[in-house]
C-alpha positions as CSV (number, residue, x, y, z in Angstrom):
1,M,-168.5,153.1,-121.6
2,K,-171.9,154.9,-121.9
3,I,-173.6,156.0,-118.8
4,S,-177.2,157.3,-119.0
5,F,-178.1,160.7,-117.5
6,E,-180.5,159.0,-115.1
7,K,-177.8,156.7,-113.7
8,S,-175.4,159.6,-113.3
9,C,-178.0,161.5,-111.3
10,S,-178.7,158.6,-109.1
11,I,-174.9,158.0,-108.6
12,L,-174.5,161.6,-107.6
13,S,-177.4,161.6,-105.2
14,N,-176.0,158.5,-103.4
15,E,-175.7,159.2,-99.7
16,K,-171.9,158.4,-99.7
17,W,-171.2,161.5,-101.7
18,G,-173.2,163.6,-99.2
19,L,-174.6,165.9,-101.9
20,N,-177.9,167.7,-101.0
21,Q,-180.6,168.7,-103.5
22,N,-179.3,172.3,-103.8
23,T,-175.9,171.1,-104.7
24,L,-177.3,168.6,-107.2
25,G,-179.6,171.3,-108.7
26,N,-176.7,173.7,-109.1
27,L,-174.7,170.9,-110.7
28,Y,-177.5,170.2,-113.2
29,K,-177.8,173.9,-114.0
30,S,-174.1,174.2,-114.5
31,L,-173.7,171.1,-116.7
32,V,-176.9,170.8,-118.6
33,G,-178.0,174.4,-118.2
34,S,-174.9,175.7,-119.8
35,I,-175.6,173.5,-122.9
36,L,-179.0,175.0,-123.2
37,D,-177.7,178.5,-122.6
38,Y,-175.0,178.3,-125.2
39,S,-176.9,176.5,-127.9
40,F,-180.4,178.0,-127.5
41,L,-180.3,179.6,-130.9
42,C,-180.1,176.1,-132.4
43,L,-182.6,174.7,-129.9
44,N,-185.2,177.4,-130.9
45,S,-185.4,175.7,-134.3
46,F,-186.1,172.3,-132.7
47,S,-189.4,170.6,-133.3
48,E,-191.9,170.4,-130.5
49,N,-191.1,166.7,-130.2
50,N,-187.4,167.4,-129.6
51,I,-188.3,170.0,-127.0
52,K,-190.5,167.4,-125.3
53,K,-187.5,165.0,-125.3
54,L,-185.3,167.6,-123.6
55,Q,-188.1,168.2,-121.1
56,A,-188.4,164.5,-120.3
57,I,-184.6,164.4,-119.6
58,Q,-185.0,167.4,-117.3
59,N,-188.0,165.8,-115.5
60,T,-186.0,162.6,-114.9
61,A,-183.1,164.6,-113.5
62,V,-185.5,166.6,-111.2
63,R,-187.2,163.5,-110.0
64,S,-183.8,162.0,-109.1
65,I,-182.5,165.2,-107.5
66,L,-185.6,165.8,-105.4
67,K,-186.2,162.0,-104.8
68,L,-189.7,162.2,-106.3
69,K,-191.5,159.0,-107.4
70,Y,-191.2,158.0,-111.0
71,D,-195.0,158.4,-111.5
72,T,-195.1,161.9,-110.1
73,P,-197.1,164.0,-112.7
74,S,-195.1,166.4,-114.8
75,N,-196.9,169.5,-113.6
76,I,-196.0,168.7,-110.0
77,V,-192.4,168.0,-111.1
78,H,-192.3,171.4,-112.9
79,H,-193.7,173.1,-109.8
80,E,-191.2,171.5,-107.5
81,A,-188.3,172.2,-109.8
82,F,-189.2,175.9,-109.9
83,N,-189.9,176.2,-106.1
84,K,-187.0,174.2,-104.8
85,L,-184.3,174.4,-107.6
86,K,-185.4,177.7,-109.3
87,L,-185.4,175.7,-112.6
88,L,-187.7,176.6,-115.4
89,T,-189.2,174.2,-117.9
90,V,-187.2,173.8,-121.1
91,S,-189.6,175.8,-123.2
92,N,-189.7,178.6,-120.7
93,W,-186.0,178.6,-120.3
94,L,-185.6,178.9,-124.1
95,F,-188.1,181.8,-124.1
96,E,-186.3,183.6,-121.4
97,L,-183.0,183.2,-123.2
98,S,-184.5,184.5,-126.4
99,K,-186.0,187.5,-124.6
100,R,-182.6,188.3,-123.0
101,Y,-180.8,187.9,-126.3
102,V,-183.1,190.2,-128.2
103,G,-183.2,192.7,-125.4
104,T,-179.4,192.8,-125.1
105,G,-179.1,193.1,-128.9
106,L,-181.5,196.0,-129.0
107,S,-180.0,197.8,-126.1
108,H,-176.6,197.8,-127.7
109,S,-177.8,199.3,-130.9
110,I,-178.6,202.8,-132.0
111,P,-179.1,205.5,-129.3
112,L,-182.6,206.3,-130.7
113,V,-183.6,202.7,-130.3
114,D,-182.3,202.8,-126.7
115,R,-184.5,205.9,-126.0
116,L,-187.5,204.3,-127.6
117,L,-187.1,201.1,-125.5
118,K,-186.7,203.2,-122.4
119,E,-189.9,205.0,-123.1
120,Y,-191.7,201.8,-123.9
121,K,-190.6,200.2,-120.6
122,E,-191.7,203.3,-118.7
123,G,-195.2,202.5,-119.8
124,F,-195.6,205.1,-122.5
125,E,-195.5,207.9,-119.9
126,S,-193.8,210.1,-122.5
127,R,-195.6,210.0,-125.9
128,Y,-193.5,212.9,-127.1
129,I,-189.8,212.2,-127.9
130,E,-188.0,215.0,-126.2
131,Y,-184.7,214.5,-127.9
132,P,-184.2,215.8,-131.5
133,T,-183.5,213.1,-134.0
134,P,-182.2,213.4,-137.6
135,L,-185.7,213.0,-138.9
136,S,-187.3,215.6,-136.6
137,F,-184.5,218.0,-137.3
138,S,-184.9,217.8,-141.1
139,S,-188.7,218.3,-140.8
140,V,-188.1,221.4,-138.7
141,Q,-185.7,222.8,-141.3
142,K,-188.3,222.2,-144.1
143,T,-191.0,224.0,-142.2
144,N,-188.7,227.0,-141.5
145,K,-187.9,227.6,-145.1
């Protein structure tokens, strides 16, 4: 038996279950958000049209969770989703995941890269690298000869 996502959201928001919008929002983030989180590398290669389809699914879920009218404009749905459920749009969600992925990858790499990233984040306060690196050490040896 196939149940649409819209129907499952409306079933969950039924008063007999007693679930409020925060619980439903957390349920959405846990179930659907985990799919986005764990497959975002594949989703980044999706076409703009496919991202729009995912966004339409999220908009339908948010309208159901927050009990918004079906004809509520998308920009208002996105605003309400962020303010009340702390839910980003699909494209922003993917962007944030990519940013975290790259940042984590870089921060667990070479110590020199760690230092360069730290200096970059500090707003270029230190334009001079205080720590000797293999390159700077070899250039000092050549000038001393």
